[in-house]
Each structure stands twice: as structure tokens, then as C-alpha cells.
C-alpha positions as CSV (number, residue, x, y, z in Angstrom):
1,M,0.0,0.0,0.0
2,R,2.8,2.4,0.9
3,A,4.4,1.7,-2.6
4,L,1.1,2.5,-4.3
5,I,0.7,5.8,-2.4
6,L,4.3,6.8,-3.3
7,L,3.6,6.0,-6.9
8,G,0.4,8.1,-6.8
9,L,2.4,11.0,-5.4
10,V,5.1,10.5,-8.1
11,G,2.3,10.6,-10.8
12,F,1.0,13.8,-9.3
13,A,4.4,15.5,-9.1
14,A,5.4,14.3,-12.5
15,Q,2.3,15.6,-14.2
16,L,2.6,18.9,-12.3
17,V,6.0,19.3,-13.7
18,D,5.1,18.1,-17.2
19,G,2.0,20.3,-17.5
20,S,4.0,23.3,-16.3
21,L,7.2,22.7,-18.2
22,G,6.0,20.7,-21.2
23,M,8.2,17.8,-20.4
24,A,9.4,15.3,-17.8
25,Y,6.3,13.1,-16.8
26,G,7.7,10.0,-18.5
27,V,11.3,10.7,-17.7
28,T,10.5,11.3,-14.0
29,S,8.1,8.3,-13.6
30,T,10.3,5.8,-15.6
31,T,13.4,6.9,-13.6
32,L,11.6,5.9,-10.4
33,L,10.3,2.6,-11.8
34,L,13.8,1.7,-13.0
35,A,15.2,2.6,-9.6
36,V,13.0,0.0,-7.9
37,G,14.1,-2.7,-10.3
38,T,11.3,-2.8,-12.9
39,N,11.9,-4.3,-16.3
40,P,12.8,-1.5,-18.7
41,A,10.1,-2.4,-21.3
42,A,7.5,-3.0,-18.6
43,A,8.4,0.4,-16.9
44,S,8.0,2.3,-20.2
45,A,4.8,0.4,-20.9
46,T,3.4,1.2,-17.5
47,V,4.2,4.9,-17.8
48,H,2.7,5.1,-21.4
49,L,-0.5,3.4,-20.3
50,A,-0.9,5.9,-17.5
51,E,0.0,8.7,-19.9
52,I,-3.1,7.8,-22.0
53,G,-5.2,9.2,-19.2
54,T,-2.9,11.9,-18.0
55,T,-2.3,13.4,-21.4
56,L,-6.0,13.4,-22.2
57,A,-6.7,15.2,-18.9
58,S,-3.8,17.6,-19.5
59,G,-4.9,18.2,-23.1
60,V,-8.5,19.1,-22.0
61,S,-7.2,21.4,-19.3
62,H,-4.8,23.2,-21.6
63,W,-7.7,23.5,-24.2
64,R,-9.9,25.1,-21.6
65,F,-7.1,27.6,-20.8
66,G,-6.5,28.3,-24.5
67,N,-3.0,26.8,-24.5
68,I,-3.3,24.6,-27.7
69,D,-2.5,25.1,-31.4
70,W,-4.4,22.2,-33.0
71,K,-2.5,22.5,-36.3
72,V,0.7,21.9,-34.5
73,V,-0.8,18.9,-32.6
74,A,-1.8,17.3,-35.9
75,K,1.5,17.9,-37.7
76,I,3.7,16.5,-34.9
77,G,1.4,14.0,-33.1
78,I,0.8,11.6,-36.0
79,P,4.6,11.2,-36.9
80,G,5.2,11.0,-33.1
81,G,2.8,8.0,-32.9
82,V,4.7,6.2,-35.7
83,G,8.0,6.8,-34.0
84,A,6.6,5.7,-30.6
85,F,5.3,2.4,-32.0
86,A,8.7,1.7,-33.6
87,G,10.5,2.5,-30.4
88,A,8.3,0.3,-28.2
89,T,8.7,-2.7,-30.4
90,F,12.5,-2.1,-30.5
91,L,12.8,-1.9,-26.7
92,S,10.6,-5.0,-26.3
93,S,13.1,-7.0,-28.3
94,L,16.1,-6.2,-26.1
95,S,17.1,-8.2,-23.0
96,T,16.7,-6.6,-19.6
97,E,20.5,-6.6,-19.0
98,T,21.0,-4.6,-22.3
99,A,17.9,-2.4,-22.1
100,A,18.3,-1.1,-18.5
101,P,21.7,0.7,-19.0
102,I,20.6,1.9,-22.5
103,M,17.4,3.4,-21.0
104,S,19.3,5.0,-18.1
105,I,21.8,6.6,-20.6
106,I,18.8,8.0,-22.6
107,L,17.2,9.4,-19.4
108,L,20.5,10.8,-18.2
109,T,21.1,12.6,-21.4
110,L,17.6,14.0,-21.3
111,G,18.1,15.1,-17.7
112,L,21.4,16.8,-18.5
113,Y,19.7,18.6,-21.4
114,I,16.9,19.8,-19.2
115,L,19.3,20.9,-16.5
116,V,21.6,22.8,-18.8
117,R,18.9,24.2,-21.1
118,F,16.8,25.8,-18.4
119,T,19.6,26.8,-16.1
120,A,21.6,28.6,-18.7
121,Y,18.9,30.0,-21.0
122,G,15.5,29.7,-19.5
123,L,12.7,29.9,-22.1
124,P,13.8,31.3,-25.5
125,K,12.1,34.3,-27.0
126,G,11.5,35.0,-30.7
127,N,9.1,36.4,-33.3
128,L,5.6,35.0,-32.8
129,G,3.0,34.5,-35.5
130,K,5.0,32.7,-38.2
131,P,3.5,29.2,-39.0
132,L,5.4,26.0,-38.1
133,R,6.0,24.0,-41.2
134,K,5.2,20.2,-41.5
135,R,8.7,19.5,-42.8
136,F,10.0,20.7,-39.5
137,L,7.4,19.2,-37.2
138,A,7.1,15.7,-38.9
139,P,10.7,14.6,-38.4
140,L,10.7,16.2,-35.0
141,G,7.7,14.1,-34.0
142,L,9.2,10.9,-35.5
143,V,12.4,11.3,-33.5
144,G,10.6,12.4,-30.4
145,G,8.2,9.5,-30.4
146,F,11.0,6.9,-30.9
147,V,13.1,8.4,-28.1
148,D,10.0,8.6,-25.8
149,A,9.2,4.9,-26.1
150,T,12.8,3.6,-25.9
151,G,13.7,5.9,-23.0
152,G,10.4,5.8,-21.1
153,G,10.1,9.5,-21.7
154,G,11.5,12.1,-24.0
155,W,8.5,13.5,-26.0
156,G,8.6,16.8,-24.1
157,P,12.4,17.2,-23.8
158,V,12.8,16.6,-27.6
159,G,9.7,18.6,-28.8
160,T,9.3,21.5,-26.4
161,P,12.7,23.1,-26.6
162,A,12.8,22.7,-30.4
163,I,9.5,24.5,-31.0
164,L,10.3,27.1,-28.3
165,A,13.6,27.8,-30.0
166,S,11.8,28.5,-33.3
167,G,10.2,31.5,-31.6
168,R,7.0,31.0,-33.6
169,L,4.7,30.0,-30.9
170,A,4.0,31.4,-27.5
171,P,5.5,29.3,-24.7
172,R,2.2,28.4,-23.1
173,K,0.9,27.2,-26.5
174,V,4.0,25.2,-27.1
175,I,3.6,23.4,-23.7
176,G,-0.1,22.9,-24.3
177,S,0.3,21.5,-27.8
178,I,3.1,19.2,-26.8
179,D,1.0,17.8,-23.9
180,A,-2.0,17.3,-26.2
181,S,-0.1,15.6,-29.0
182,E,1.5,13.3,-26.4
183,F,-1.9,11.5,-26.1
184,I,-1.4,10.1,-29.6
185,V,2.2,9.1,-28.7
186,A,1.1,7.3,-25.5
187,I,-1.6,5.3,-27.4
188,A,0.9,4.2,-30.1
189,A,3.6,3.3,-27.7
190,S,1.2,1.3,-25.5
191,V,0.0,-0.7,-28.6
192,G,3.7,-1.3,-29.5
193,F,4.4,-2.7,-26.0
194,F,1.3,-4.9,-26.0
195,V,2.6,-6.4,-29.3
196,G,6.2,-6.7,-28.0
197,I,5.8,-8.0,-24.4
198,G,2.1,-8.6,-23.9
199,S,0.1,-7.6,-20.8
200,E,1.4,-10.1,-18.3
201,N,4.6,-8.1,-17.5
202,I,2.6,-4.9,-16.8
203,N,1.4,-4.0,-13.3
204,F,-2.0,-2.4,-13.9
205,A,-2.2,-1.3,-10.2
206,W,0.8,0.9,-10.8
207,V,-0.7,2.2,-14.0
208,A,-3.9,3.1,-12.1
209,V,-2.2,5.0,-9.3
210,L,0.2,6.9,-11.7
211,L,-2.9,7.8,-13.7
212,V,-4.9,9.0,-10.7
213,G,-2.1,11.2,-9.5
214,G,-1.5,12.6,-12.9
215,V,-5.2,13.3,-13.6
216,I,-5.5,15.2,-10.3
217,A,-2.5,17.3,-11.1
218,A,-3.4,18.1,-14.8
219,P,-5.8,21.1,-14.3
220,I,-3.5,22.5,-11.6
221,A,-0.5,22.3,-14.0
222,A,-2.5,24.0,-16.8
223,W,-3.1,26.9,-14.5
224,L,0.4,27.0,-13.2
225,V,2.0,27.2,-16.7
226,R,1.0,30.9,-16.7
227,H,2.6,31.6,-13.3
228,I,5.4,29.2,-12.4
229,P,9.1,30.1,-13.3
230,P,10.0,27.5,-15.9
231,R,13.7,28.2,-15.5
232,I,13.8,27.3,-11.8
233,L,11.5,24.2,-12.3
234,G,13.7,23.0,-15.2
235,S,16.8,23.2,-13.1
236,A,15.2,21.3,-10.2
237,V,13.8,18.5,-12.3
238,G,16.8,18.1,-14.5
239,G,19.1,17.7,-11.5
240,L,16.8,15.1,-10.0
241,I,16.7,13.0,-13.2
242,V,20.5,13.2,-13.5
243,L,21.2,12.1,-9.9
244,T,18.8,9.2,-10.1
245,N,20.0,7.8,-13.4
246,I,23.7,8.2,-12.5
247,R,22.8,6.0,-9.5
248,T,21.3,3.4,-11.8
249,L,24.3,3.4,-14.1
250,L,26.9,3.3,-11.3
251,R,25.2,0.2,-9.9
252,S,24.8,-1.5,-13.3
253,D,26.9,-4.4,-14.5
254,W,28.4,-2.1,-17.1
255,I,30.2,0.0,-14.4
256,D,29.7,-1.6,-11.0
257,A,31.4,1.3,-9.2
258,S,32.6,0.9,-5.6
259,S,30.6,2.6,-2.8
260,G,33.3,5.3,-2.4
261,V,33.1,6.2,-6.1
262,Q,29.3,6.3,-5.9
263,T,29.3,8.6,-2.8
264,A,31.8,11.0,-4.4
265,A,29.7,11.1,-7.6
266,Y,26.5,11.8,-5.6
267,I,28.1,14.6,-3.6
268,L,29.5,16.2,-6.8
269,I,26.2,16.0,-8.6
270,A,24.3,17.4,-5.6
271,L,26.7,20.4,-5.4
272,V,26.3,21.1,-9.1
273,W,22.5,20.7,-8.8
274,A,22.3,23.2,-5.9
275,A,24.5,25.7,-7.7
276,A,22.3,25.4,-10.8
277,I,19.1,26.1,-8.9
278,A,20.7,29.0,-7.1
279,Y,21.8,30.5,-10.5
280,S,18.4,30.0,-12.0
281,V,16.7,31.8,-9.0
282,R,19.2,34.7,-9.4
283,E,18.7,35.0,-13.1
284,Y,14.9,34.8,-12.8
285,R,14.9,37.6,-10.2
286,K,17.2,39.6,-12.4
287,D,14.9,39.2,-15.4
288,K,11.9,40.2,-13.4
289,A,13.7,43.3,-12.1
290,N,14.7,44.2,-15.7
291,E,11.1,43.7,-16.9
292,S,9.9,46.0,-14.1
293,V,12.4,48.7,-15.0
294,E,11.4,48.5,-18.7
295,A,7.8,48.7,-17.8
296,I,8.4,51.8,-15.7
297,E,10.4,53.5,-18.4
298,A,7.7,52.7,-21.0
299,L,5.1,54.4,-18.7
300,E,7.3,57.4,-18.2
301,R,7.9,57.8,-22.0
302,Q,4.1,57.5,-22.6
303,A,3.4,60.2,-19.9
304,A,6.1,62.5,-21.4
305,E,4.6,62.1,-24.9
306,E,1.2,62.9,-23.7
307,E,2.4,66.0,-21.9
308,A,4.3,67.1,-25.0
309,A,1.3,66.6,-27.3
310,P,-0.5,69.9,-28.3
311,V,-3.8,70.5,-26.7
312,R,-6.7,70.6,-29.2
């Protein structure tokens, strides 16, 4: 019972992060399932089955808040489904001994990307309004779907930063569109896992509690996306993913590090993680202060122009 409650809390926290940041539900949840010794393919299948419900709830919530561009959903979601099915069947064909380290490496890479991307740059800004072309979104969806299924997560870390970097869609609509299109990816990946490993290796109680936690968090996350600082959240989540998957790799047969090496690695990562969060907080406060100064200057200019204008 305690394990189920913890999984429910993980599902809640993961969806809260995913709905606010546009990424990390699958990465966070799969990382935890691997840490407790779950078969890699079964872990990814469990998460993707839960995501069918959480992404549906998240998509509806984002739709109600006006955070979705449906053209983007269609152009990226269908290729994403194709890639996810291919990735699921590929992962299902690997042995546990081979798949576990591979999945941890994928998750570690995604965690490092999230940590560095949001700590160093925050959310990119650009010229809004230009349409996103299918020739850009289709390959992005195909790659994102494959990585998502083989790594147990990755749709958000692949798709969200790429679309944000284009500067053609408002950040809240990028996050909402990625979350909505992930519904297609989750269904395709789940079908691929059923074909590859069947249903006997999937713990449906775990699926249920992850789903319940995520569904409860979805509307809260859709509201928070307009208020929470993505830079700080990205640093916090990225560091957690890095730390957890480094632990899995150091204990794997590939490395089998001594306890002393493991402890030193954990301390080093924790220090870097703390420094990243502190830097993100400082930069966020600096950006907010600059925005306030710019707003005041704009008001002063407007007032000066109104005073200088001739009276009619």
C-alpha cells in the first residue's frame, strides 16, 4: 500500500512538472520505476499506459485555458505516434540486461539537457506568429516518439525546446500543444508494448495510481503554466533526473562502481545541482527586475509624450 501511495504522489508531481514545463512526466516516472528494479520495457509500458489518461486530462485542461494550437498537434502528433510504436517494439526486443543501461543513458542525457537548457537559458524568445511547417514538425515528431518509447520518456524534452527555439509559438501554447499531442504518442507506444511484451509483464495497479495522481495534477499544472518560473523548475527537475540515473548506471553491471566512487559522484552532482538552482533563481529575479524597469520606463515615456502633445 505504501508503494502505491508513493507512486500516486510521483504521478501527481510528474504531471505537475510536465503540465507546467511541457516535459518530464515520462522521464521522472520511468526513472523511479527503474530505480526499484522494474523491467525497462515494462516500466516504459506502465508509464505510457498511465499517460493515455494523464495526457488526455492535460490536453483538455490546456484546451480550456486556450493553450493549444491544433494544427501543431496534428502535424507533430501523427509522426510521433509512428516513432513511438517503432521505439516500443524495438525496446521490447532487447534483453533486460541490455535495455536497463541503455534506457538510463537516454534518461541521463535528457536530464542533462533539461538541467543545462533551463539553467543557462530559461525559455527562448522569438518572433511569434509565423507558422510552423510540417517539414519541421514531422521529423521532430518521429524522432521524439522513438526516443520517448525507448527511453520511457522524451517527447517533451525533444519537442518542447525545439519548438520554443523557433520562436514562432507562445511558450504556453508550445507546452499545451506538446502535452495534447502526447496523447497520440502514448496510445501508439502502448500498442507497441502490447505487441512486443504482452500484458502479463505490466502491473496495472501501478498504472492506475500513476494515472490518478496525474489526472488530479493536470488542471493545476495547466493553470500554473502561466505563473510558475520554468527556469527554476527545469533546473530542479533536470538535476533530480541526472542524480537518479547516475545512481542506476553506477550500480549496473556495465560499471559496478565501488561505494566510495558512488558517494563521491552523488556529492559532486548534488553540489552542481544546488548551484544550478541558485543560479536559476538569481537569473529569474534579475529578469523580473529588468522587466519592471522596462515597464516603468515605458510608462514614463508615454506620460512624457502625452504632456508634449499639443492641446486641441
